C-alpha positions, 0 to 999 in steps of 0.5 A: 314473453318469448322474443321472435327468432332472429332471421338473418338478412339475405344478400339482396337485403344487405345491398339495399341499404338506405344509401342505395335507396337514395341513389335509386331515387336520384336516378328516377328523378334524372330520367323524369327530368330528361323525359320532361325536356324531351316533351318540351323539345317535341312541343317546340317542334310541333309549334314550328311545324304548325307555324310553317304550315300556317305560313305556307297556307297564307303564302298560297292564299297570297299567290292565288290572289296574285294570279287573280290580279287584273292588269286593266284594259283601257290604256291602248288607243283610247288612252282613257282618263282613269287613274284607278288601279287593280290588284293588291300588293306588289302586283298592283296594276297601274295600266289605266293610270292617266291624268284628266288632260291625257289627250292634250298631253298625248298631242303635245308629246314629241314622238320618238323619231321612227324614221331610219337615219342614214348610215355613215359613209366610209369603212368605219361607223363611229358610234358614241353612246352615253348612259344616263339616269333620267326621268322620262314619260312612258305614257301621257302624264306617266313619269318613270325614273329610268336608267337609260341614255342621254336622249331617253329610252330607247337609245338612238337607232344605229344604222350601218352598212353590212361589212362596215367596221363599227367602233363603239364608245360607251360613256357611263353617266349613271350612278352605278356600273353599266355595260353594252351588249350588241347582238349584231357583234361576234366578239368575246363578251368577257372582253368587249361587254365588260362593266363600265364604272360611273364616269368612265368610258370604254371602246369596242370594235366589231365588223357588221357581218350579219344583216338585219335589225338587232338589239343592243342593251346593258348586260350588267346583272341583273340584266332583267332590271337594266333592260326593263329600266330603259337600257336598250336600243336597235342597230340596223345592219343593211345589206347592199342588195336589199330591194328599195323601200320608199319609207323605212321605220324602226320600231322597238317594242318593250315593257314597263313594270311600275311600282306606282302609277307615275302621276304624282311622282316618277315610278320606279322598277318593280322586280315582282311584276317583272318576274310575274311578267305583268307589265303596266305598259307596253310600247313602241319606241318607249311611249304608249300609243304615241303613233296614234296621236302622231301617225307614221306616214306613207303615200299610196303604192309606196313600199314601207319597210318596218324594222321591228326589234323586240327589247322585251325584256320578256314578252314577244311581239306578234306584229300585224298591220290591220287592213293589209297583208305583209308582202315580204317578211324577213324572219328573225332578221335573216335578210337573204331573199331565199329565206323571205316569207310572202303574204303573211298576216302576222309574224312573231318578233321574239324578245331579244330578236328582230324581224323586217317587214315590207308592205305596199298599200294602195288605198288611202286610209288609217292602218293600225300596226299592233302586236296581235296579242291584244292585251299588248294593244290595251297596254299601249303597243299600237300605232297608225300608218296614215296612207295618203294623208287622210284626216281624222283618227281611229281606235281598233 
């Protein structure tokens, strides 16, 4: 049987040896491996994107729930006895927290002295301020761990005459650095408003050239936290030609942001609520509703002057006296007669600012003074002016 004829290999066939075919398979294997790695990486990215989307969705739900949180409405003049809270998480409100004997506690409370103290005589007013960590009451039975002053919060009212040289000595009796910033001063902050270490003291001097009611406060970062913890007060710079007033009262408005109700243990500052501007309590002179149980007084026909300063740290006060008209208003503390407003029903005192109000009431009675943003009244920013020593009390 004849054998098949011999056919020589082509050049291509000569190059495709077994060795070459083995290398080609390895190449295909490597490509498959790289493709697998790529698929795995894409899978990881897909998982991360899903996780981010899920977290964002949950965050949106939490934010929506926070917006719906209610701050409560039974704290103002009535000083209710509920200790329930509203809302959830970091924005839970403790606005209506109170012990069962709330009325007795409110009656026993010694009200912050609102009467303007006398200005010191002579060319220099020497002022000593002591910072201290103290536990205070900010509402009946509600305790708060404050960074404040030796006497609590607000700090002492400082009264000087326009043109006096004011010499401030600040002593830090607290556990962390603090400072003091005087809105009445025209000085270089980097020189005079510097931090004071615990146990140390510092002095600064300024000329009280501008009349009005001004804020002083700790200016150490975070300023929001230091002010909200009670580190503020008022300085009154009285001009020489101001018309006479029979009564002078100083009111310092402020907000309190709590991380607990303060009943079983002292509450502390809540940064989340401060950022959300959701106070639990709002006060005149540091204590909710104190001038309802302990009214300020006047006689019929007397001129009553309110020096009102809003320490904030964030919310304004819309000052209003129920049952009368504010005869004269010195807006933003501008004490020039040409700048005064007359027969005003309500005037805004901005956070960090001050306004002076004169009024004359002829009829005996109980006249509530409030922030006419009435949510503030429900949180405790309310008091009574008792004209003519009338009996009883009232709510508004």
